[in-house]
PDB file with SEQRES, HELIX, SHEET and CRYST1 records, atoms N, CA, C and O in Angstrom:
SEQRES   1 A   74  MET THR TYR PRO ALA PHE ASP THR ASN GLY LEU ALA GLY          
SEQRES   2 A   74  ALA ALA GLU SER TYR SER GLY PRO VAL THR CYS SER SER          
SEQRES   3 A   74  CYS GLY CYS ARG LEU GLU ARG SER ALA THR GLY ASN TRP          
SEQRES   4 A   74  HIS HIS PHE SER PRO MET ALA GLY ARG ASP ALA ARG GLY          
SEQRES   5 A   74  CYS LYS VAL GLY CYS ALA ASP ASP ALA HIS ASP ALA SER          
SEQRES   6 A   74  GLY ASN SER THR GLY PRO SER ALA SER                          
SHEET    1 AA1 2 LEU A  31  ARG A  33  0                                        
SHEET    2 AA1 2 TRP A  39  HIS A  41 -1                                        
CRYST1    1.000    1.000    1.000  90.00  90.00  90.00 P 1           1          
ATOM      1  N   MET A   1     -26.720 -13.998 -14.489  1.00  0.00           N  
ATOM      2  CA  MET A   1     -25.808 -12.946 -14.837  1.00  0.00           C  
ATOM      3  C   MET A   1     -24.442 -13.580 -15.125  1.00  0.00           C  
ATOM      4  O   MET A   1     -24.008 -14.484 -14.412  1.00  0.00           O  
ATOM      5  N   THR A   2     -23.785 -13.109 -16.154  1.00  0.00           N  
ATOM      6  CA  THR A   2     -22.471 -13.618 -16.525  1.00  0.00           C  
ATOM      7  C   THR A   2     -21.429 -12.532 -16.274  1.00  0.00           C  
ATOM      8  O   THR A   2     -21.595 -11.380 -16.677  1.00  0.00           O  
ATOM      9  N   TYR A   3     -20.365 -12.923 -15.607  1.00  0.00           N  
ATOM     10  CA  TYR A   3     -19.284 -11.991 -15.324  1.00  0.00           C  
ATOM     11  C   TYR A   3     -18.224 -12.102 -16.409  1.00  0.00           C  
ATOM     12  O   TYR A   3     -18.000 -13.192 -16.936  1.00  0.00           O  
ATOM     13  N   PRO A   4     -17.568 -10.999 -16.753  1.00  0.00           N  
ATOM     14  CA  PRO A   4     -16.514 -11.071 -17.768  1.00  0.00           C  
ATOM     15  C   PRO A   4     -15.301 -11.831 -17.224  1.00  0.00           C  
ATOM     16  O   PRO A   4     -15.085 -11.888 -16.013  1.00  0.00           O  
ATOM     17  N   ALA A   5     -14.526 -12.404 -18.119  1.00  0.00           N  
ATOM     18  CA  ALA A   5     -13.320 -13.122 -17.715  1.00  0.00           C  
ATOM     19  C   ALA A   5     -12.326 -12.147 -17.097  1.00  0.00           C  
ATOM     20  O   ALA A   5     -12.199 -11.007 -17.544  1.00  0.00           O  
ATOM     21  N   PHE A   6     -11.632 -12.600 -16.081  1.00  0.00           N  
ATOM     22  CA  PHE A   6     -10.640 -11.758 -15.418  1.00  0.00           C  
ATOM     23  C   PHE A   6      -9.415 -11.641 -16.304  1.00  0.00           C  
ATOM     24  O   PHE A   6      -8.848 -12.647 -16.729  1.00  0.00           O  
ATOM     25  N   ASP A   7      -9.014 -10.426 -16.579  1.00  0.00           N  
ATOM     26  CA  ASP A   7      -7.866 -10.178 -17.440  1.00  0.00           C  
ATOM     27  C   ASP A   7      -6.588 -10.242 -16.609  1.00  0.00           C  
ATOM     28  O   ASP A   7      -6.385  -9.416 -15.719  1.00  0.00           O  
ATOM     29  N   THR A   8      -5.726 -11.219 -16.893  1.00  0.00           N  
ATOM     30  CA  THR A   8      -4.482 -11.377 -16.143  1.00  0.00           C  
ATOM     31  C   THR A   8      -3.293 -10.720 -16.836  1.00  0.00           C  
ATOM     32  O   THR A   8      -2.164 -10.845 -16.360  1.00  0.00           O  
ATOM     33  N   ASN A   9      -3.515 -10.031 -17.935  1.00  0.00           N  
ATOM     34  CA  ASN A   9      -2.430  -9.307 -18.589  1.00  0.00           C  
ATOM     35  C   ASN A   9      -1.954  -8.200 -17.661  1.00  0.00           C  
ATOM     36  O   ASN A   9      -2.762  -7.556 -16.991  1.00  0.00           O  
ATOM     37  N   GLY A  10      -0.675  -7.983 -17.622  1.00  0.00           N  
ATOM     38  CA  GLY A  10      -0.132  -6.939 -16.770  1.00  0.00           C  
ATOM     39  C   GLY A  10       0.148  -7.384 -15.354  1.00  0.00           C  
ATOM     40  O   GLY A  10       0.554  -6.570 -14.526  1.00  0.00           O  
ATOM     41  N   LEU A  11      -0.057  -8.664 -15.050  1.00  0.00           N  
ATOM     42  CA  LEU A  11       0.217  -9.169 -13.719  1.00  0.00           C  
ATOM     43  C   LEU A  11       1.586  -9.826 -13.621  1.00  0.00           C  
ATOM     44  O   LEU A  11       1.839 -10.596 -12.694  1.00  0.00           O  
ATOM     45  N   ALA A  12       2.464  -9.533 -14.561  1.00  0.00           N  
ATOM     46  CA  ALA A  12       3.782 -10.176 -14.577  1.00  0.00           C  
ATOM     47  C   ALA A  12       4.569  -9.877 -13.314  1.00  0.00           C  
ATOM     48  O   ALA A  12       5.350 -10.722 -12.877  1.00  0.00           O  
ATOM     49  N   GLY A  13       4.400  -8.733 -12.723  1.00  0.00           N  
ATOM     50  CA  GLY A  13       5.128  -8.375 -11.513  1.00  0.00           C  
ATOM     51  C   GLY A  13       4.347  -8.648 -10.244  1.00  0.00           C  
ATOM     52  O   GLY A  13       4.679  -8.110  -9.188  1.00  0.00           O  
ATOM     53  N   ALA A  14       3.325  -9.464 -10.326  1.00  0.00           N  
ATOM     54  CA  ALA A  14       2.491  -9.744  -9.162  1.00  0.00           C  
ATOM     55  C   ALA A  14       3.293 -10.482  -8.091  1.00  0.00           C  
ATOM     56  O   ALA A  14       4.228 -11.221  -8.401  1.00  0.00           O  
ATOM     57  N   ALA A  15       2.920 -10.274  -6.840  1.00  0.00           N  
ATOM     58  CA  ALA A  15       3.624 -10.905  -5.730  1.00  0.00           C  
ATOM     59  C   ALA A  15       3.320 -12.391  -5.634  1.00  0.00           C  
ATOM     60  O   ALA A  15       4.141 -13.147  -5.113  1.00  0.00           O  
ATOM     61  N   GLU A  16       2.182 -12.825  -6.113  1.00  0.00           N  
ATOM     62  CA  GLU A  16       1.798 -14.222  -6.029  1.00  0.00           C  
ATOM     63  C   GLU A  16       1.745 -14.835  -7.422  1.00  0.00           C  
ATOM     64  O   GLU A  16       1.406 -14.166  -8.398  1.00  0.00           O  
ATOM     65  N   SER A  17       2.078 -16.090  -7.494  1.00  0.00           N  
ATOM     66  CA  SER A  17       2.029 -16.781  -8.778  1.00  0.00           C  
ATOM     67  C   SER A  17       0.584 -17.139  -9.108  1.00  0.00           C  
ATOM     68  O   SER A  17      -0.316 -16.924  -8.296  1.00  0.00           O  
ATOM     69  N   TYR A  18       0.370 -17.678 -10.288  1.00  0.00           N  
ATOM     70  CA  TYR A  18      -0.976 -18.062 -10.688  1.00  0.00           C  
ATOM     71  C   TYR A  18      -1.505 -19.223  -9.851  1.00  0.00           C  
ATOM     72  O   TYR A  18      -2.718 -19.413  -9.757  1.00  0.00           O  
ATOM     73  N   SER A  19      -0.617 -19.994  -9.249  1.00  0.00           N  
ATOM     74  CA  SER A  19      -1.046 -21.138  -8.451  1.00  0.00           C  
ATOM     75  C   SER A  19      -1.391 -20.755  -7.015  1.00  0.00           C  
ATOM     76  O   SER A  19      -1.880 -21.594  -6.258  1.00  0.00           O  
ATOM     77  N   GLY A  20      -1.147 -19.507  -6.626  1.00  0.00           N  
ATOM     78  CA  GLY A  20      -1.494 -19.060  -5.285  1.00  0.00           C  
ATOM     79  C   GLY A  20      -0.286 -18.588  -4.511  1.00  0.00           C  
ATOM     80  O   GLY A  20       0.816 -18.539  -5.058  1.00  0.00           O  
ATOM     81  N   PRO A  21      -0.467 -18.236  -3.237  1.00  0.00           N  
ATOM     82  CA  PRO A  21       0.637 -17.718  -2.443  1.00  0.00           C  
ATOM     83  C   PRO A  21       1.642 -18.809  -2.092  1.00  0.00           C  
ATOM     84  O   PRO A  21       1.307 -19.993  -2.087  1.00  0.00           O  
ATOM     85  N   VAL A  22       2.868 -18.406  -1.801  1.00  0.00           N  
ATOM     86  CA  VAL A  22       3.900 -19.339  -1.348  1.00  0.00           C  
ATOM     87  C   VAL A  22       3.791 -19.430   0.168  1.00  0.00           C  
ATOM     88  O   VAL A  22       3.746 -18.408   0.853  1.00  0.00           O  
ATOM     89  N   THR A  23       3.750 -20.654   0.693  1.00  0.00           N  
ATOM     90  CA  THR A  23       3.654 -20.862   2.128  1.00  0.00           C  
ATOM     91  C   THR A  23       4.827 -21.700   2.616  1.00  0.00           C  
ATOM     92  O   THR A  23       5.392 -22.494   1.864  1.00  0.00           O  
ATOM     93  N   CYS A  24       5.184 -21.518   3.864  1.00  0.00           N  
ATOM     94  CA  CYS A  24       6.293 -22.241   4.475  1.00  0.00           C  
ATOM     95  C   CYS A  24       5.940 -23.719   4.573  1.00  0.00           C  
ATOM     96  O   CYS A  24       4.857 -24.072   5.040  1.00  0.00           O  
ATOM     97  N   SER A  25       6.850 -24.580   4.135  1.00  0.00           N  
ATOM     98  CA  SER A  25       6.569 -26.018   4.146  1.00  0.00           C  
ATOM     99  C   SER A  25       6.606 -26.611   5.549  1.00  0.00           C  
ATOM    100  O   SER A  25       6.043 -27.683   5.770  1.00  0.00           O  
ATOM    101  N   SER A  26       7.256 -25.943   6.506  1.00  0.00           N  
ATOM    102  CA  SER A  26       7.307 -26.524   7.845  1.00  0.00           C  
ATOM    103  C   SER A  26       6.206 -26.017   8.779  1.00  0.00           C  
ATOM    104  O   SER A  26       5.715 -26.777   9.613  1.00  0.00           O  
ATOM    105  N   CYS A  27       5.812 -24.752   8.655  1.00  0.00           N  
ATOM    106  CA  CYS A  27       4.794 -24.248   9.585  1.00  0.00           C  
ATOM    107  C   CYS A  27       3.513 -23.771   8.900  1.00  0.00           C  
ATOM    108  O   CYS A  27       2.508 -23.538   9.573  1.00  0.00           O  
ATOM    109  N   GLY A  28       3.534 -23.623   7.578  1.00  0.00           N  
ATOM    110  CA  GLY A  28       2.325 -23.249   6.845  1.00  0.00           C  
ATOM    111  C   GLY A  28       2.048 -21.766   6.749  1.00  0.00           C  
ATOM    112  O   GLY A  28       1.029 -21.371   6.181  1.00  0.00           O  
ATOM    113  N   CYS A  29       2.925 -20.930   7.289  1.00  0.00           N  
ATOM    114  CA  CYS A  29       2.719 -19.480   7.239  1.00  0.00           C  
ATOM    115  C   CYS A  29       2.925 -18.959   5.818  1.00  0.00           C  
ATOM    116  O   CYS A  29       3.711 -19.508   5.046  1.00  0.00           O  
ATOM    117  N   ARG A  30       2.218 -17.913   5.499  1.00  0.00           N  
ATOM    118  CA  ARG A  30       2.359 -17.276   4.196  1.00  0.00           C  
ATOM    119  C   ARG A  30       3.687 -16.525   4.126  1.00  0.00           C  
ATOM    120  O   ARG A  30       4.093 -15.882   5.095  1.00  0.00           O  
ATOM    121  N   LEU A  31       4.361 -16.607   2.979  1.00  0.00           N  
ATOM    122  CA  LEU A  31       5.654 -15.960   2.791  1.00  0.00           C  
ATOM    123  C   LEU A  31       5.528 -14.812   1.808  1.00  0.00           C  
ATOM    124  O   LEU A  31       4.644 -14.815   0.951  1.00  0.00           O  
ATOM    125  N   GLU A  32       6.419 -13.819   1.930  1.00  0.00           N  
ATOM    126  CA  GLU A  32       6.455 -12.715   0.988  1.00  0.00           C  
ATOM    127  C   GLU A  32       7.829 -12.674   0.336  1.00  0.00           C  
ATOM    128  O   GLU A  32       8.827 -13.042   0.956  1.00  0.00           O  
ATOM    129  N   ARG A  33       7.880 -12.230  -0.900  1.00  0.00           N  
ATOM    130  CA  ARG A  33       9.127 -12.198  -1.647  1.00  0.00           C  
ATOM    131  C   ARG A  33       9.899 -10.928  -1.324  1.00  0.00           C  
ATOM    132  O   ARG A  33       9.329  -9.837  -1.275  1.00  0.00           O  
ATOM    133  N   SER A  34      11.195 -11.078  -1.107  1.00  0.00           N  
ATOM    134  CA  SER A  34      12.046  -9.922  -0.825  1.00  0.00           C  
ATOM    135  C   SER A  34      12.685  -9.430  -2.116  1.00  0.00           C  
ATOM    136  O   SER A  34      12.545 -10.056  -3.166  1.00  0.00           O  
ATOM    137  N   ALA A  35      13.381  -8.316  -2.031  1.00  0.00           N  
ATOM    138  CA  ALA A  35      14.034  -7.737  -3.203  1.00  0.00           C  
ATOM    139  C   ALA A  35      15.154  -8.637  -3.723  1.00  0.00           C  
ATOM    140  O   ALA A  35      15.513  -8.556  -4.897  1.00  0.00           O  
ATOM    141  N   THR A  36      15.706  -9.489  -2.867  1.00  0.00           N  
ATOM    142  CA  THR A  36      16.788 -10.389  -3.276  1.00  0.00           C  
ATOM    143  C   THR A  36      16.274 -11.640  -3.973  1.00  0.00           C  
ATOM    144  O   THR A  36      17.072 -12.427  -4.481  1.00  0.00           O  
ATOM    145  N   GLY A  37      14.962 -11.843  -4.009  1.00  0.00           N  
ATOM    146  CA  GLY A  37      14.378 -13.002  -4.666  1.00  0.00           C  
ATOM    147  C   GLY A  37      14.077 -14.151  -3.733  1.00  0.00           C  
ATOM    148  O   GLY A  37      13.459 -15.133  -4.144  1.00  0.00           O  
ATOM    149  N   ASN A  38      14.506 -14.051  -2.466  1.00  0.00           N  
ATOM    150  CA  ASN A  38      14.178 -15.074  -1.477  1.00  0.00           C  
ATOM    151  C   ASN A  38      12.786 -14.810  -0.919  1.00  0.00           C  
ATOM    152  O   ASN A  38      12.227 -13.729  -1.106  1.00  0.00           O  
ATOM    153  N   TRP A  39      12.243 -15.787  -0.246  1.00  0.00           N  
ATOM    154  CA  TRP A  39      10.943 -15.659   0.394  1.00  0.00           C  
ATOM    155  C   TRP A  39      11.150 -15.636   1.902  1.00  0.00           C  
ATOM    156  O   TRP A  39      11.978 -16.382   2.424  1.00  0.00           O  
ATOM    157  N   HIS A  40      10.406 -14.790   2.606  1.00  0.00           N  
ATOM    158  CA  HIS A  40      10.536 -14.649   4.056  1.00  0.00           C  
ATOM    159  C   HIS A  40       9.147 -14.624   4.693  1.00  0.00           C  
ATOM    160  O   HIS A  40       8.149 -14.307   4.045  1.00  0.00           O  
ATOM    161  N   HIS A  41       9.115 -14.967   5.980  1.00  0.00           N  
ATOM    162  CA  HIS A  41       7.864 -14.858   6.729  1.00  0.00           C  
ATOM    163  C   HIS A  41       7.438 -13.402   6.759  1.00  0.00           C  
ATOM    164  O   HIS A  41       8.280 -12.506   6.817  1.00  0.00           O  
ATOM    165  N   PHE A  42       6.151 -13.166   6.720  1.00  0.00           N  
ATOM    166  CA  PHE A  42       5.623 -11.811   6.745  1.00  0.00           C  
ATOM    167  C   PHE A  42       5.919 -11.183   8.095  1.00  0.00           C  
ATOM    168  O   PHE A  42       5.468 -11.675   9.130  1.00  0.00           O  
ATOM    169  N   SER A  43       6.669 -10.107   8.082  1.00  0.00           N  
ATOM    170  CA  SER A  43       6.986  -9.317   9.270  1.00  0.00           C  
ATOM    171  C   SER A  43       7.466 -10.155  10.449  1.00  0.00           C  
ATOM    172  O   SER A  43       6.806 -10.194  11.487  1.00  0.00           O  
ATOM    173  N   PRO A  44       8.616 -10.831  10.299  1.00  0.00           N  
ATOM    174  CA  PRO A  44       9.106 -11.623  11.436  1.00  0.00           C  
ATOM    175  C   PRO A  44       9.508 -10.733  12.603  1.00  0.00           C  
ATOM    176  O   PRO A  44      10.113  -9.678  12.413  1.00  0.00           O  
ATOM    177  N   MET A  45       9.170 -11.161  13.796  1.00  0.00           N  
ATOM    178  CA  MET A  45       9.488 -10.400  15.002  1.00  0.00           C  
ATOM    179  C   MET A  45      10.300 -11.293  15.935  1.00  0.00           C  
ATOM    180  O   MET A  45       9.735 -11.975  16.790  1.00  0.00           O  
ATOM    181  N   ALA A  46      11.609 -11.292  15.776  1.00  0.00           N  
ATOM    182  CA  ALA A  46      12.516 -12.059  16.638  1.00  0.00           C  
ATOM    183  C   ALA A  46      12.073 -13.508  16.799  1.00  0.00           C  
ATOM    184  O   ALA A  46      11.813 -13.966  17.912  1.00  0.00           O  
ATOM    185  N   GLY A  47      11.989 -14.225  15.683  1.00  0.00           N  
ATOM    186  CA  GLY A  47      11.640 -15.643  15.730  1.00  0.00           C  
ATOM    187  C   GLY A  47      10.157 -15.931  15.762  1.00  0.00           C  
ATOM    188  O   GLY A  47       9.757 -17.076  15.971  1.00  0.00           O  
ATOM    189  N   ARG A  48       9.335 -14.921  15.561  1.00  0.00           N  
ATOM    190  CA  ARG A  48       7.878 -15.117  15.575  1.00  0.00           C  
ATOM    191  C   ARG A  48       7.304 -14.808  14.191  1.00  0.00           C  
ATOM    192  O   ARG A  48       7.845 -13.997  13.440  1.00  0.00           O  
ATOM    193  N   ASP A  49       6.210 -15.466  13.882  1.00  0.00           N  
ATOM    194  CA  ASP A  49       5.557 -15.228  12.599  1.00  0.00           C  
ATOM    195  C   ASP A  49       4.572 -14.069  12.724  1.00  0.00           C  
ATOM    196  O   ASP A  49       4.529 -13.404  13.759  1.00  0.00           O  
ATOM    197  N   ALA A  50       3.791 -13.826  11.691  1.00  0.00           N  
ATOM    198  CA  ALA A  50       2.860 -12.692  11.678  1.00  0.00           C  
ATOM    199  C   ALA A  50       1.786 -12.796  12.758  1.00  0.00           C  
ATOM    200  O   ALA A  50       1.247 -11.778  13.192  1.00  0.00           O  
ATOM    201  N   ARG A  51       1.470 -14.017  13.197  1.00  0.00           N  
ATOM    202  CA  ARG A  51       0.469 -14.200  14.254  1.00  0.00           C  
ATOM    203  C   ARG A  51       1.058 -14.057  15.638  1.00  0.00           C  
ATOM    204  O   ARG A  51       0.325 -14.004  16.626  1.00  0.00           O  
ATOM    205  N   GLY A  52       2.401 -13.992  15.720  1.00  0.00           N  
ATOM    206  CA  GLY A  52       3.062 -13.900  17.013  1.00  0.00           C  
ATOM    207  C   GLY A  52       3.488 -15.244  17.556  1.00  0.00           C  
ATOM    208  O   GLY A  52       4.018 -15.316  18.665  1.00  0.00           O  
ATOM    209  N   CYS A  53       3.271 -16.323  16.801  1.00  0.00           N  
ATOM    210  CA  CYS A  53       3.673 -17.660  17.228  1.00  0.00           C  
ATOM    211  C   CYS A  53       5.176 -17.827  17.041  1.00  0.00           C  
ATOM    212  O   CYS A  53       5.740 -17.339  16.062  1.00  0.00           O  
ATOM    213  N   LYS A  54       5.820 -18.510  17.971  1.00  0.00           N  
ATOM    214  CA  LYS A  54       7.262 -18.739  17.887  1.00  0.00           C  
ATOM    215  C   LYS A  54       7.513 -19.936  16.973  1.00  0.00           C  
ATOM    216  O   LYS A  54       7.118 -21.059  17.288  1.00  0.00           O  
ATOM    217  N   VAL A  55       8.172 -19.689  15.839  1.00  0.00           N  
ATOM    218  CA  VAL A  55       8.519 -20.748  14.891  1.00  0.00           C  
ATOM    219  C   VAL A  55      10.008 -20.652  14.589  1.00  0.00           C  
ATOM    220  O   VAL A  55      10.559 -19.555  14.510  1.00  0.00           O  
ATOM    221  N   GLY A  56      10.651 -21.785  14.421  1.00  0.00           N  
ATOM    222  CA  GLY A  56      12.087 -21.830  14.240  1.00  0.00           C  
ATOM    223  C   GLY A  56      12.577 -21.263  12.921  1.00  0.00           C  
ATOM    224  O   GLY A  56      13.739 -20.872  12.815  1.00  0.00           O  
ATOM    225  N   CYS A  57      11.725 -21.210  11.925  1.00  0.00           N  
ATOM    226  CA  CYS A  57      12.160 -20.776  10.597  1.00  0.00           C  
ATOM    227  C   CYS A  57      11.729 -19.350  10.261  1.00  0.00           C  
ATOM    228  O   CYS A  57      11.849 -18.932   9.109  1.00  0.00           O  
ATOM    229  N   ALA A  58      11.230 -18.596  11.239  1.00  0.00           N  
ATOM    230  CA  ALA A  58      10.694 -17.252  10.975  1.00  0.00           C  
ATOM    231  C   ALA A  58      11.734 -16.288  10.435  1.00  0.00           C  
ATOM    232  O   ALA A  58      11.396 -15.402   9.650  1.00  0.00           O  
ATOM    233  N   ASP A  59      12.987 -16.437  10.834  1.00  0.00           N  
ATOM    234  CA  ASP A  59      14.025 -15.507  10.395  1.00  0.00           C  
ATOM    235  C   ASP A  59      14.826 -16.026   9.214  1.00  0.00           C  
ATOM    236  O   ASP A  59      15.713 -15.329   8.720  1.00  0.00           O  
ATOM    237  N   ASP A  60      14.534 -17.236   8.751  1.00  0.00           N  
ATOM    238  CA  ASP A  60      15.283 -17.848   7.653  1.00  0.00           C  
ATOM    239  C   ASP A  60      14.736 -17.434   6.293  1.00  0.00           C  
ATOM    240  O   ASP A  60      13.559 -17.100   6.153  1.00  0.00           O  
ATOM    241  N   ALA A  61      15.612 -17.462   5.301  1.00  0.00           N  
ATOM    242  CA  ALA A  61      15.176 -17.295   3.914  1.00  0.00           C  
ATOM    243  C   ALA A  61      14.558 -18.611   3.450  1.00  0.00           C  
ATOM    244  O   ALA A  61      14.932 -19.678   3.935  1.00  0.00           O  
ATOM    245  N   HIS A  62      13.621 -18.537   2.519  1.00  0.00           N  
ATOM    246  CA  HIS A  62      12.956 -19.714   1.976  1.00  0.00           C  
ATOM    247  C   HIS A  62      13.070 -19.677   0.452  1.00  0.00           C  
ATOM    248  O   HIS A  62      13.257 -18.614  -0.138  1.00  0.00           O  
ATOM    249  N   ASP A  63      12.957 -20.838  -0.173  1.00  0.00           N  
ATOM    250  CA  ASP A  63      12.945 -20.877  -1.631  1.00  0.00           C  
ATOM    251  C   ASP A  63      11.506 -20.756  -2.132  1.00  0.00           C  
ATOM    252  O   ASP A  63      10.583 -20.627  -1.328  1.00  0.00           O  
ATOM    253  N   ALA A  64      11.308 -20.795  -3.443  1.00  0.00           N  
ATOM    254  CA  ALA A  64       9.980 -20.614  -4.029  1.00  0.00           C  
ATOM    255  C   ALA A  64       9.028 -21.763  -3.702  1.00  0.00           C  
ATOM    256  O   ALA A  64       7.821 -21.637  -3.909  1.00  0.00           O  
ATOM    257  N   SER A  65       9.547 -22.872  -3.198  1.00  0.00           N  
ATOM    258  CA  SER A  65       8.703 -23.999  -2.786  1.00  0.00           C  
ATOM    259  C   SER A  65       8.319 -23.929  -1.327  1.00  0.00           C  
ATOM    260  O   SER A  65       7.549 -24.764  -0.850  1.00  0.00           O  
ATOM    261  N   GLY A  66       8.848 -22.936  -0.598  1.00  0.00           N  
ATOM    262  CA  GLY A  66       8.524 -22.772   0.809  1.00  0.00           C  
ATOM    263  C   GLY A  66       9.466 -23.494   1.748  1.00  0.00           C  
ATOM    264  O   GLY A  66       9.219 -23.538   2.953  1.00  0.00           O  
ATOM    265  N   ASN A  67      10.553 -24.070   1.217  1.00  0.00           N  
ATOM    266  CA  ASN A  67      11.528 -24.771   2.052  1.00  0.00           C  
ATOM    267  C   ASN A  67      12.538 -23.779   2.616  1.00  0.00           C  
ATOM    268  O   ASN A  67      13.039 -22.917   1.894  1.00  0.00           O  
ATOM    269  N   SER A  68      12.833 -23.902   3.899  1.00  0.00           N  
ATOM    270  CA  SER A  68      13.783 -23.020   4.554  1.00  0.00           C  
ATOM    271  C   SER A  68      15.191 -23.279   4.022  1.00  0.00           C  
ATOM    272  O   SER A  68      15.622 -24.427   3.912  1.00  0.00           O  
ATOM    273  N   THR A  69      15.898 -22.206   3.696  1.00  0.00           N  
ATOM    274  CA  THR A  69      17.283 -22.324   3.235  1.00  0.00           C  
ATOM    275  C   THR A  69      18.235 -21.638   4.203  1.00  0.00           C  
ATOM    276  O   THR A  69      19.412 -21.451   3.895  1.00  0.00           O  
ATOM    277  N   GLY A  70      17.727 -21.263   5.371  1.00  0.00           N  
ATOM    278  CA  GLY A  70      18.522 -20.536   6.346  1.00  0.00           C  
ATOM    279  C   GLY A  70      19.284 -21.439   7.291  1.00  0.00           C  
ATOM    280  O   GLY A  70      19.339 -22.653   7.097  1.00  0.00           O  
ATOM    281  N   PRO A  71      19.873 -20.839   8.318  1.00  0.00           N  
ATOM    282  CA  PRO A  71      20.734 -21.584   9.246  1.00  0.00           C  
ATOM    283  C   PRO A  71      20.019 -22.661  10.040  1.00  0.00           C  
ATOM    284  O   PRO A  71      20.655 -23.635  10.442  1.00  0.00           O  
ATOM    285  N   SER A  72      18.725 -22.526  10.283  1.00  0.00           N  
ATOM    286  CA  SER A  72      18.038 -23.557  11.065  1.00  0.00           C  
ATOM    287  C   SER A  72      17.463 -24.662  10.195  1.00  0.00           C  
ATOM    288  O   SER A  72      16.782 -25.550  10.706  1.00  0.00           O  
ATOM    289  N   ALA A  73      17.722 -24.629   8.890  1.00  0.00           N  
ATOM    290  CA  ALA A  73      17.265 -25.697   8.002  1.00  0.00           C  
ATOM    291  C   ALA A  73      18.090 -26.949   8.267  1.00  0.00           C  
ATOM    292  O   ALA A  73      19.312 -26.884   8.403  1.00  0.00           O  
ATOM    293  N   SER A  74      17.411 -28.084   8.339  1.00  0.00           N  
ATOM    294  CA  SER A  74      18.166 -29.318   8.551  1.00  0.00           C  
ATOM    295  C   SER A  74      17.717 -30.423   7.650  1.00  0.00           C  
ATOM    296  O   SER A  74      18.258 -31.527   7.710  1.00  0.00           O  
TER     297      SER A  74                                                      
END                                                                             
């Protein structure tokens, strides 16, 4: 059986790029894009990531490469 090619037209506003999701370069967590264009940890809870693990960059903004640009970036 042959499946039709996936049509990617109309995905210009998609949350993820064609290369896949953006992940944090220091802890590996998946990031989501905010309205300001920065990337943030999914649902940070006072320094914790989506799994509840305490990570130092959970509250920081990230760039499109997953590098932290916030106050704890060094």
